C-alpha angles and dihedrals in degrees: 000000000000119000101244093192092062100036102056092139093053107089092189091062096053125100120235112286093014096121093055092050090046094052094045094049091047091055096045107037111012133240097303093057089044092058092051091048092050090049091053092050091047089055094044095050092043090050092048090050092051091050090050091053091049093050092047090054093056124088115269115278109271096227093109096034121174104032097151138025119302119224115219113196121210110194098213139050119283120280102048133108097271093045093051093048094044093053094044095050095033092061091055093043088060089060095039096050099034094234134091116268107207116201113212125186113217106170127181145098096035093305094307095106094067092039090058090056090061094041089057096041125106108271093239100112097253097103115052136152136219093216127187140207098282101053093041109032106022122021100048086062097034108040124061122256101348089167101239146056108224093208092054103029105039131060115220111227110169141339106235099186149329115228124196115228117239130212102236130183134179116282091245096049114133092239127066103178134051089243092056091046094051092047089051092049092051096047107035126097090193115112109245131200131211125197129219136184088246145320110302095018119138088249089055091053091047090055091047092052090050088049091051094049104035117013127009093194095075115122123210118227110190124202133186093253145336095280095066093038092053092049092055092043091054089047092052096244090128130032102226144351140192104224126167111276091238090061095042102045097071091050091048090051089050091053094244096121143004126241108212101176147352115249097220130085092250129050118254118252087221091060108020094164093060112090125223126251088237091058093051100040106029090234096144097192095050093124117138128163136166110219127185127208141170117250136173136185113300095249093055107142114258092236092057092044090052094048093051091044092053093046095050093046090049093050098049090056096049105116097244095044093043091051094049091050098043095043087061096047102266113145113211132193134167101241120179117238090258092048090050090053090051090048090054091050090052092051091051091053092045095053094043087058092051092048090053092048094051094041088227117175127200111267 
């Protein structure tokens, strides 16, 4: 920018109306006053220019949000807990917000690949993620160089549901109760495999804790999400798996697998007759869930965050959505944004403790 106080003879450097002000001030107050007046105008115009640059660098005002489709990233393959919840709520968000909500699956690296997409997105509310336990509470502190810190780089929006994990086995497995399964684990010399939705997932840690307590010959088989893991479990390619209850219940009802136990310290209201692993084993800290929540980039404007938060909390308590979630074991609650942040912090601490207990190292 030209220095208007030192280029008074250069017409091209002057702002509009400057010559009139200059002449008037010269007549009324003399050259000394003129120099002060010019200095003030130089400062005022420069300040206005700086403010204009600052405003232009900010995200667009959210008054008309959303004005185009919203992309909702799921960090695993279709068919798992997060995918089911994202599609169920996403369909209603389309109606609630008046714009399409497009669910995209971007699996890889224990859920961190898709999360990085959102971390690096413009904070305008058009790129969000339904993230789950692994990519928020486990893998950023377990895997090497995931490329983000969820507490610094992501903005919590709303908790959409907490799902107990379930101990599932193939329909033709030789055991039909948790007692029979535990007795088999303790007595067999046969190498057994357990699936997970990915390295560092809560299902992975559940299997590792069972391995530590009951049978050190268990071998972990990671997949890129629950959909693939469930397919191989049903086909007998793996011996057991801890999927989210919402993904396992329909297959149990269809006779494709057996659910032997719930992996939380309390029984699920959706399946009150199924005991917990803690009941059967005495492992008091056997408490594994797979929760799903909406997140955006950290600099997401507060107005957009609040609108999305209100919309998601409204949708999960609509009678039809609430029934579909709760009937399949999803626990819902209307947490505030601050409460959701505190929940995430608690989950991080919980899983760090389990990782230390098992001695698990990143694969």
